[in-house]
N, CA, C and O atoms as CSV, one atom per row, in Angstrom:
chain,resi,resn,atom,element,x,y,z
A,1,MET,N,N,6.661,21.479,2.368
A,1,MET,CA,C,7.233,22.563,3.139
A,1,MET,C,C,6.099,23.492,3.555
A,1,MET,O,O,5.240,23.863,2.754
A,2,PHE,N,N,6.127,23.850,4.819
A,2,PHE,CA,C,5.144,24.770,5.377
A,2,PHE,C,C,5.881,25.858,6.143
A,2,PHE,O,O,6.900,25.591,6.781
A,3,ASP,N,N,5.373,27.075,6.082
A,3,ASP,CA,C,5.889,28.080,6.999
A,3,ASP,C,C,5.407,27.710,8.396
A,3,ASP,O,O,6.203,27.553,9.321
A,4,THR,N,N,4.097,27.576,8.532
A,4,THR,CA,C,3.486,27.101,9.771
A,4,THR,C,C,2.764,25.796,9.452
A,4,THR,O,O,1.801,25.799,8.685
A,5,PRO,N,N,3.210,24.686,10.026
A,5,PRO,CA,C,2.512,23.431,9.735
A,5,PRO,C,C,1.048,23.501,10.186
A,5,PRO,O,O,0.767,23.864,11.328
A,6,PRO,N,N,0.119,23.154,9.292
A,6,PRO,CA,C,-1.297,23.169,9.667
A,6,PRO,C,C,-1.623,21.979,10.567
A,6,PRO,O,O,-0.805,21.075,10.739
A,7,GLU,N,N,-2.806,21.991,11.128
A,7,GLU,CA,C,-3.243,20.895,12.008
A,7,GLU,C,C,-3.100,19.541,11.327
A,7,GLU,O,O,-2.693,18.567,11.961
A,8,ASP,N,N,-3.431,19.473,10.042
A,8,ASP,CA,C,-3.412,18.201,9.320
A,8,ASP,C,C,-2.122,17.992,8.519
A,8,ASP,O,O,-2.128,17.326,7.483
A,9,TRP,N,N,-1.034,18.557,9.001
A,9,TRP,CA,C,0.221,18.513,8.253
A,9,TRP,C,C,0.648,17.076,7.945
A,9,TRP,O,O,1.116,16.798,6.841
A,10,LEU,N,N,0.493,16.163,8.904
A,10,LEU,CA,C,0.948,14.795,8.685
A,10,LEU,C,C,0.150,14.123,7.571
A,10,LEU,O,O,0.728,13.434,6.730
A,11,ALA,N,N,-1.152,14.309,7.553
A,11,ALA,CA,C,-1.977,13.734,6.481
A,11,ALA,C,C,-1.583,14.314,5.130
A,11,ALA,O,O,-1.542,13.594,4.133
A,12,ARG,N,N,-1.296,15.599,5.093
A,12,ARG,CA,C,-0.881,16.235,3.824
A,12,ARG,C,C,0.463,15.686,3.347
A,12,ARG,O,O,0.642,15.401,2.163
A,13,VAL,N,N,1.393,15.545,4.272
A,13,VAL,CA,C,2.717,15.016,3.927
A,13,VAL,C,C,2.583,13.600,3.387
A,13,VAL,O,O,3.182,13.259,2.367
A,14,GLN,N,N,1.794,12.776,4.074
A,14,GLN,CA,C,1.609,11.398,3.635
A,14,GLN,C,C,0.888,11.329,2.293
A,14,GLN,O,O,1.257,10.523,1.438
A,15,ALA,N,N,-0.133,12.161,2.095
A,15,ALA,CA,C,-0.873,12.170,0.831
A,15,ALA,C,C,0.015,12.587,-0.339
A,15,ALA,O,O,-0.155,12.107,-1.460
A,16,ALA,N,N,0.954,13.479,-0.070
A,16,ALA,CA,C,1.856,13.955,-1.122
A,16,ALA,C,C,3.011,12.994,-1.374
A,16,ALA,O,O,3.751,13.152,-2.345
A,17,GLY,N,N,3.168,12.004,-0.507
A,17,GLY,CA,C,4.292,11.091,-0.642
A,17,GLY,C,C,5.608,11.726,-0.238
A,17,GLY,O,O,6.677,11.259,-0.631
A,18,ALA,N,N,5.531,12.789,0.545
A,18,ALA,CA,C,6.740,13.480,0.997
A,18,ALA,C,C,7.499,12.610,1.997
A,18,ALA,O,O,6.924,11.725,2.631
A,19,VAL,N,N,8.772,12.873,2.125
A,19,VAL,CA,C,9.609,12.045,2.999
A,19,VAL,C,C,10.109,12.805,4.220
A,19,VAL,O,O,10.999,12.323,4.921
A,20,GLY,N,N,9.554,13.983,4.487
A,20,GLY,CA,C,9.967,14.746,5.655
A,20,GLY,C,C,9.128,15.992,5.817
A,20,GLY,O,O,8.274,16.306,4.989
A,21,LEU,N,N,9.393,16.693,6.903
A,21,LEU,CA,C,8.729,17.956,7.207
A,21,LEU,C,C,9.772,19.058,7.211
A,21,LEU,O,O,10.819,18.923,7.845
A,22,HIS,N,N,9.495,20.145,6.509
A,22,HIS,CA,C,10.395,21.296,6.426
A,22,HIS,C,C,9.555,22.522,6.752
A,22,HIS,O,O,8.564,22.794,6.074
A,23,CYS,N,N,9.948,23.273,7.795
A,23,CYS,CA,C,9.143,24.418,8.208
A,23,CYS,C,C,9.980,25.457,8.930
A,23,CYS,O,O,11.158,25.245,9.217
A,24,ASN,N,N,9.349,26.575,9.214
A,24,ASN,CA,C,9.960,27.657,9.975
A,24,ASN,C,C,10.202,27.168,11.396
A,24,ASN,O,O,9.282,26.659,12.036
A,25,TRP,N,N,11.418,27.313,11.898
A,25,TRP,CA,C,11.752,26.787,13.221
A,25,TRP,C,C,10.934,27.429,14.328
A,25,TRP,O,O,10.658,26.792,15.344
A,26,ARG,N,N,10.546,28.678,14.143
A,26,ARG,CA,C,9.767,29.371,15.172
A,26,ARG,C,C,8.320,28.896,15.235
A,26,ARG,O,O,7.616,29.161,16.210
A,27,ARG,N,N,7.883,28.203,14.208
A,27,ARG,CA,C,6.477,27.796,14.126
A,27,ARG,C,C,6.269,26.296,14.268
A,27,ARG,O,O,5.152,25.804,14.112
A,28,LEU,N,N,7.328,25.576,14.560
A,28,LEU,CA,C,7.232,24.133,14.778
A,28,LEU,C,C,6.855,23.873,16.233
A,28,LEU,O,O,7.632,24.172,17.140
A,29,ALA,N,N,5.685,23.326,16.453
A,29,ALA,CA,C,5.230,23.011,17.814
A,29,ALA,C,C,5.883,21.709,18.284
A,29,ALA,O,O,6.122,20.811,17.477
A,30,PRO,N,N,6.168,21.605,19.567
A,30,PRO,CA,C,6.746,20.362,20.092
A,30,PRO,C,C,5.908,19.128,19.751
A,30,PRO,O,O,6.464,18.062,19.484
A,31,THR,N,N,4.602,19.257,19.757
A,31,THR,CA,C,3.752,18.110,19.414
A,31,THR,C,C,3.921,17.706,17.950
A,31,THR,O,O,3.850,16.522,17.619
A,32,GLN,N,N,4.143,18.682,17.078
A,32,GLN,CA,C,4.366,18.372,15.662
A,32,GLN,C,C,5.694,17.642,15.477
A,32,GLN,O,O,5.791,16.703,14.687
A,33,LEU,N,N,6.705,18.079,16.206
A,33,LEU,CA,C,7.995,17.390,16.137
A,33,LEU,C,C,7.835,15.961,16.648
A,33,LEU,O,O,8.365,15.032,16.039
A,34,GLU,N,N,7.132,15.770,17.728
A,34,GLU,CA,C,6.895,14.433,18.264
A,34,GLU,C,C,6.163,13.555,17.250
A,34,GLU,O,O,6.506,12.386,17.072
A,35,GLN,N,N,5.153,14.122,16.586
A,35,GLN,CA,C,4.413,13.366,15.563
A,35,GLN,C,C,5.334,12.950,14.422
A,35,GLN,O,O,5.289,11.810,13.960
A,36,ALA,N,N,6.165,13.877,13.974
A,36,ALA,CA,C,7.084,13.578,12.873
A,36,ALA,C,C,8.062,12.479,13.262
A,36,ALA,O,O,8.305,11.552,12.491
A,37,LEU,N,N,8.612,12.587,14.448
A,37,LEU,CA,C,9.567,11.578,14.900
A,37,LEU,C,C,8.888,10.223,15.057
A,37,LEU,O,O,9.479,9.194,14.730
A,38,SER,N,N,7.660,10.213,15.552
A,38,SER,CA,C,6.906,8.959,15.682
A,38,SER,C,C,6.616,8.337,14.319
A,38,SER,O,O,6.577,7.114,14.181
A,39,ALA,N,N,6.412,9.188,13.314
A,39,ALA,CA,C,6.155,8.714,11.950
A,39,ALA,C,C,7.448,8.443,11.187
A,39,ALA,O,O,7.421,8.104,10.003
A,40,ARG,N,N,8.576,8.596,11.871
A,40,ARG,CA,C,9.903,8.379,11.277
A,40,ARG,C,C,10.174,9.317,10.101
A,40,ARG,O,O,10.800,8.934,9.113
A,41,LEU,N,N,9.691,10.550,10.230
A,41,LEU,CA,C,9.921,11.573,9.213
A,41,LEU,C,C,10.999,12.529,9.704
A,41,LEU,O,O,10.885,13.059,10.809
A,42,PRO,N,N,12.036,12.762,8.915
A,42,PRO,CA,C,13.017,13.759,9.310
A,42,PRO,C,C,12.399,15.159,9.267
A,42,PRO,O,O,11.508,15.439,8.465
A,43,VAL,N,N,12.890,16.020,10.142
A,43,VAL,CA,C,12.397,17.394,10.223
A,43,VAL,C,C,13.559,18.339,9.953
A,43,VAL,O,O,14.609,18.253,10.590
A,44,ALA,N,N,13.353,19.243,8.997
A,44,ALA,CA,C,14.321,20.294,8.694
A,44,ALA,C,C,13.630,21.628,8.971
A,44,ALA,O,O,12.461,21.815,8.635
A,45,VAL,N,N,14.366,22.546,9.587
A,45,VAL,CA,C,13.781,23.844,9.917
A,45,VAL,C,C,14.637,24.977,9.353
A,45,VAL,O,O,15.847,24.836,9.178
A,46,TYR,N,N,13.983,26.097,9.074
A,46,TYR,CA,C,14.668,27.287,8.572
A,46,TYR,C,C,14.190,28.482,9.354
A,46,TYR,O,O,13.226,28.306,10.100
A,47,THR,N,N,14.694,29.572,9.285
A,47,THR,CA,C,16.068,29.972,9.166
A,47,THR,C,C,16.491,30.393,10.561
A,47,THR,O,O,16.162,31.489,11.014
A,48,CYS,N,N,17.210,29.535,11.230
A,48,CYS,CA,C,17.605,29.754,12.620
A,48,CYS,C,C,19.031,30.299,12.652
A,48,CYS,O,O,19.973,29.641,12.210
A,49,ASN,N,N,19.169,31.493,13.173
A,49,ASN,CA,C,20.484,32.130,13.268
A,49,ASN,C,C,20.943,32.256,14.713
A,49,ASN,O,O,21.773,33.107,15.032
A,50,ASP,N,N,20.411,31.420,15.580
A,50,ASP,CA,C,20.720,31.443,17.005
A,50,ASP,C,C,21.300,30.084,17.372
A,50,ASP,O,O,20.600,29.073,17.308
A,51,VAL,N,N,22.564,30.052,17.753
A,51,VAL,CA,C,23.256,28.798,18.032
A,51,VAL,C,C,22.577,28.018,19.152
A,51,VAL,O,O,22.403,26.805,19.033
A,52,SER,N,N,22.194,28.681,20.225
A,52,SER,CA,C,21.573,27.962,21.342
A,52,SER,C,C,20.222,27.367,20.940
A,52,SER,O,O,19.876,26.269,21.375
A,53,GLU,N,N,19.468,28.075,20.124
A,53,GLU,CA,C,18.194,27.530,19.645
A,53,GLU,C,C,18.432,26.358,18.699
A,53,GLU,O,O,17.705,25.366,18.749
A,54,ALA,N,N,19.432,26.459,17.847
A,54,ALA,CA,C,19.754,25.355,16.937
A,54,ALA,C,C,20.161,24.118,17.736
A,54,ALA,O,O,19.747,23.007,17.404
A,55,GLU,N,N,20.955,24.294,18.770
A,55,GLU,CA,C,21.361,23.169,19.608
A,55,GLU,C,C,20.151,22.543,20.306
A,55,GLU,O,O,20.067,21.321,20.433
A,56,ARG,N,N,19.221,23.378,20.753
A,56,ARG,CA,C,17.996,22.871,21.386
A,56,ARG,C,C,17.186,22.055,20.383
A,56,ARG,O,O,16.666,20.992,20.719
A,57,LEU,N,N,17.080,22.557,19.146
A,57,LEU,CA,C,16.339,21.853,18.100
A,57,LEU,C,C,16.979,20.507,17.783
A,57,LEU,O,O,16.282,19.499,17.669
A,58,TRP,N,N,18.304,20.486,17.640
A,58,TRP,CA,C,18.992,19.220,17.358
A,58,TRP,C,C,18.792,18.236,18.505
A,58,TRP,O,O,18.554,17.050,18.278
A,59,ALA,N,N,18.889,18.728,19.731
A,59,ALA,CA,C,18.698,17.855,20.894
A,59,ALA,C,C,17.278,17.286,20.945
A,59,ALA,O,O,17.063,16.175,21.429
A,60,ALA,N,N,16.326,18.052,20.447
A,60,ALA,CA,C,14.927,17.611,20.443
A,60,ALA,C,C,14.636,16.615,19.328
A,60,ALA,O,O,13.597,15.956,19.349
A,61,GLY,N,N,15.544,16.494,18.347
A,61,GLY,CA,C,15.353,15.520,17.288
A,61,GLY,C,C,15.272,16.065,15.878
A,61,GLY,O,O,15.108,15.296,14.931
A,62,VAL,N,N,15.384,17.387,15.714
A,62,VAL,CA,C,15.382,17.975,14.374
A,62,VAL,C,C,16.622,17.479,13.623
A,62,VAL,O,O,17.715,17.422,14.188
A,63,SER,N,N,16.446,17.128,12.367
A,63,SER,CA,C,17.534,16.573,11.561
A,63,SER,C,C,18.443,17.624,10.941
A,63,SER,O,O,19.647,17.408,10.809
A,64,ALA,N,N,17.866,18.767,10.557
A,64,ALA,CA,C,18.642,19.791,9.860
A,64,ALA,C,C,18.134,21.174,10.231
A,64,ALA,O,O,16.935,21.407,10.385
A,65,VAL,N,N,19.095,22.084,10.369
A,65,VAL,CA,C,18.777,23.482,10.679
A,65,VAL,C,C,19.425,24.349,9.612
A,65,VAL,O,O,20.645,24.330,9.445
A,66,PHE,N,N,18.617,25.099,8.898
A,66,PHE,CA,C,19.119,26.030,7.886
A,66,PHE,C,C,19.369,27.376,8.543
A,66,PHE,O,O,18.613,27.798,9.418
A,67,THR,N,N,20.443,28.057,8.115
A,67,THR,CA,C,20.822,29.329,8.702
A,67,THR,C,C,21.373,30.271,7.642
A,67,THR,O,O,21.805,29.851,6.569
A,68,ASP,N,N,21.345,31.544,7.972
A,68,ASP,CA,C,22.008,32.563,7.142
A,68,ASP,C,C,23.381,32.894,7.710
A,68,ASP,O,O,24.135,33.648,7.096
A,69,ARG,N,N,23.718,32.343,8.869
A,69,ARG,CA,C,24.913,32.732,9.607
A,69,ARG,C,C,25.867,31.563,9.827
A,69,ARG,O,O,26.097,31.149,10.963
A,70,LEU,N,N,26.413,31.040,8.756
A,70,LEU,CA,C,27.372,29.941,8.889
A,70,LEU,C,C,28.572,30.326,9.726
A,70,LEU,O,O,29.209,29.464,10.332
A,71,ASP,N,N,28.886,31.598,9.769
A,71,ASP,CA,C,30.054,32.064,10.515
A,71,ASP,C,C,29.932,31.865,12.014
A,71,ASP,O,O,30.949,31.856,12.707
A,72,ILE,N,N,28.727,31.705,12.541
A,72,ILE,CA,C,28.585,31.548,13.992
A,72,ILE,C,C,28.368,30.087,14.408
A,72,ILE,O,O,28.285,29.784,15.598
A,73,PHE,N,N,28.279,29.194,13.432
A,73,PHE,CA,C,28.073,27.789,13.765
A,73,PHE,C,C,29.348,26.996,13.691
A,73,PHE,O,O,29.341,25.791,13.945
């Protein structure tokens, strides 16, 4: 889990034997999402309280969106 994925995030994830990427939704770059999807790694993001942004993330391939506002989803 990273707040902001570093440049070498994929190497770190693989070295740790992790099975996915979990990070702040505002700090996930489109290229990082593309890398994760190419590596067949699920991506979970936190804490998105904006329905339209969550829908955009899901459409882009994010697997899970964590929120504080279940009432609006």
